[in-house]
C-alpha positions as CSV (number, residue, x, y, z in Angstrom):
1,M,-11.3,-4.2,23.2
2,I,-10.7,-3.0,19.6
3,K,-13.2,-2.6,16.7
4,T,-12.8,-3.8,13.6
5,R,-14.0,-2.3,10.4
6,V,-16.2,-5.1,8.7
7,G,-14.7,-7.0,6.0
8,Q,-11.3,-6.3,7.3
9,G,-10.8,-10.0,7.8
10,P,-11.7,-10.6,4.3
11,F,-9.7,-8.2,2.9
12,R,-6.5,-9.0,4.0
13,D,-7.6,-12.6,3.4
14,A,-7.7,-11.4,-0.1
15,L,-4.7,-9.3,-0.4
16,I,-2.6,-12.4,1.4
17,K,-4.4,-14.5,-1.5
18,R,-3.4,-12.2,-4.1
19,W,0.3,-11.3,-3.2
20,G,1.6,-14.4,-1.3
21,G,3.8,-12.0,1.2
22,C,4.5,-8.1,1.0
23,S,3.7,-6.3,-2.3
24,V,7.2,-4.7,-2.2
25,T,9.5,-7.0,-0.7
26,S,8.0,-10.6,-0.9
27,C,8.2,-10.9,3.2
28,G,6.2,-13.9,4.0
29,A,5.8,-13.0,8.1
30,H,1.6,-12.4,7.5
31,D,1.3,-11.8,11.3
32,L,4.1,-8.6,10.5
33,L,2.0,-7.9,7.2
34,I,-0.4,-5.2,7.1
35,A,-3.5,-4.8,5.3
36,S,-3.5,-1.3,3.3
37,H,-5.8,0.3,1.3
38,I,-4.6,2.2,-1.7
39,K,-7.6,5.1,-1.5
40,P,-8.6,5.1,2.1
41,W,-11.9,3.3,3.5
42,S,-13.2,6.4,4.5
43,K,-12.8,8.0,0.7
44,C,-14.5,4.4,-0.6
45,T,-18.1,4.7,-1.9
46,T,-18.8,1.4,-2.5
47,P,-18.2,-2.0,-0.9
48,A,-16.2,-3.2,-3.9
49,E,-13.9,-0.2,-3.3
50,R,-13.7,-0.7,0.2
51,L,-13.0,-5.1,0.2
52,G,-12.0,-5.2,-3.2
53,A,-8.0,-6.7,-3.4
54,A,-6.8,-4.2,-6.2
55,N,-7.5,-1.3,-3.6
56,G,-5.1,-3.0,-1.3
57,L,-1.4,-3.7,-0.7
58,L,0.0,-6.1,1.9
59,L,3.2,-4.2,3.8
60,T,5.9,-4.5,6.0
61,P,5.3,-2.0,9.3
62,N,7.7,0.6,7.7
63,L,6.2,0.5,4.3
64,D,2.9,0.8,5.6
65,R,3.3,4.0,7.9
66,L,5.6,5.7,4.9
67,F,2.3,4.5,2.2
68,D,-0.4,5.6,4.7
69,R,1.6,9.1,5.5
70,G,1.8,9.9,1.6
71,L,5.5,9.7,1.9
72,I,6.0,6.8,-0.8
73,T,3.6,6.0,-3.8
74,F,3.9,3.8,-6.2
75,D,3.7,5.0,-10.3
76,D,1.8,3.9,-13.1
77,R,4.4,1.2,-13.8
78,F,4.3,0.2,-10.1
79,R,7.7,1.8,-9.0
80,V,8.3,3.4,-6.1
81,R,7.8,7.5,-6.1
82,I,9.4,8.7,-2.8
83,S,8.3,12.2,-1.4
84,P,10.7,14.9,-1.3
85,R,9.4,15.4,2.0
86,L,11.2,12.1,3.3
87,R,14.6,12.8,4.2
88,P,17.0,11.0,2.5
89,G,19.0,9.9,5.9
90,D,15.8,8.7,7.3
91,A,14.8,6.3,4.0
92,L,18.1,4.8,4.4
93,H,17.7,3.8,7.6
94,L,14.1,2.5,6.8
95,N,15.5,0.7,3.5
96,V,13.7,2.6,1.0
97,H,15.2,3.4,-2.3
98,Q,14.6,3.9,-6.1
99,N,14.8,0.5,-7.0
100,L,11.4,-0.8,-4.7
101,R,8.4,-1.8,-6.7
102,L,5.2,-3.9,-6.3
103,T,5.8,-7.2,-7.1
104,S,5.1,-9.3,-10.0
105,K,1.4,-9.2,-8.5
106,A,0.4,-5.8,-9.7
107,D,-2.4,-5.4,-12.0
108,K,-3.9,-2.6,-14.0
109,D,-6.9,-3.0,-11.7
110,M,-4.9,-1.2,-9.5
111,L,-4.6,1.8,-11.4
112,P,-7.5,3.8,-10.5
113,F,-7.0,3.3,-6.7
114,L,-3.3,4.3,-7.2
115,E,-3.8,7.3,-9.0
116,Y,-6.0,8.6,-6.2
117,H,-3.0,7.8,-4.0
118,W,-0.9,10.3,-6.1
119,Q,-3.6,13.2,-6.1
120,H,-4.9,13.1,-2.8
121,V,-2.5,11.4,-0.4
122,F,1.2,11.6,-1.6
123,K,2.9,14.6,-0.8
124,A,5.0,15.3,-3.9
125,T,6.2,18.7,-2.9
């Protein structure tokens, strides 16, 4: 049996309500999308950080894996930043390119979480 973190269902529901679909591609296949924390769950210090929609993205599996591994992030204008560790050929196969950005549902309440991701998760070198 799979253990689910307390609050994960409401967190996912809040992300679906906020984003509607994938935070980047707008893909609406909710069964395929992953509710991803920007600042990792284990690093959150309050329930509000763990469960707030401002600390979450709804992503397709490939984008979720890249984001979780620090191979992509999003800047303060919500544009994708691609790690130099992601080989260009792999980025091409995964349809990751410099024109990606978070949809218009992105807002400045996310910036502290994105800043954490840039500083502690993203592989800038």
